[in-house]
C-alpha positions, 0 to 999 in steps of 0.5 A: 492488522488486528493486533493494533486495532482499537476495538471501540471505534466505528472502523474496527470491522473494516480494520479487521478485514485488512490483510495481515500477511504480506501481499505477495501477489504484488510485484512490490513483494516479489522475490529476486527469483520472481523479479528475474522472470520479469526481465525484458518487460516494462515492469522492472523500471516502473517497480523501481520508481514506485519503490523509490517513491515509497522509500522517499515517503517513508524517509520523510515521515520517519524524520517527523513522526515522533518515535519513528527515528528510534524504531527498528528501521527494517521492521518499521519500513516493511510495515510501512510498505505493507500498509502503503500497498493496502491503502494504494489498492483501495485508492480511487478517484471518483467523480462527485458532482463533476469534481475529481475526488480522491477516496479510499473505498473498502473492498474496491481491490476485490472488484473486477472493473474495466475502463470506460470505453 
């Protein structure tokens, strides 16, 4: 992430904290061999729906964001999937004053949490 960070914003330190390497521990980035080991589990169909939805989001944005249509598809798509995974891992719904509110919470992905019993 550091390559494209504007060094003069209040978000600079946070943006530098985001991973640059692919998130290989997420099923979205598994190799064909790793995916084959998941055969018979519930994950492949879920992963397929997620991948399809991410691709649809990408195609929607690619059609309207200036310059995206002319950019190398594979490179841009891989970057999009990577950033989508980063954002998704930090997205939570918070109950604020009794209202469910979507939020991006820095470092939430490194916390251990359990659902309320």
